[in-house]
Phi, psi and omega in degrees: 000123178259127171245129193211153172265348182240062190291338180293344171279336183255331186307332174295349186255001184267119168311142016264010175290336180213141171288124183219132189282320185193137167217162187266013176106155180223132167238120189249117175279096194253127170088008174203168181256132169281131173242175182295341179284314183274339187315304184298312174300314177299310187289334176288320175305308180296316174306312178298318185296306179304316184299321181284326188276327185059225178282359183282001178274354178299137173066028180232167178220124183237149173247147169251121185235145174288130179230103187061242175259005175241193181224152178226154181262134178233121178284120179259325178206142346296148177290129171288139181298000000 
């Protein structure tokens, strides 16, 4: 699992943009900077998410976005039917 502030450099490697046999997932901290004030909230969100998802994060891409005073995980790929 790669967690990055700079997802635009990695998104080109995520299917369907590029044929890729396997990757361990991408979490893009999108549209905000992690600061010392927000770090604990963001890491707790990601930690809880990873604990609940287990191995099902392979070949996925999620974005973490700020929503009011909290943060949310948004699944970007693959899109669920």
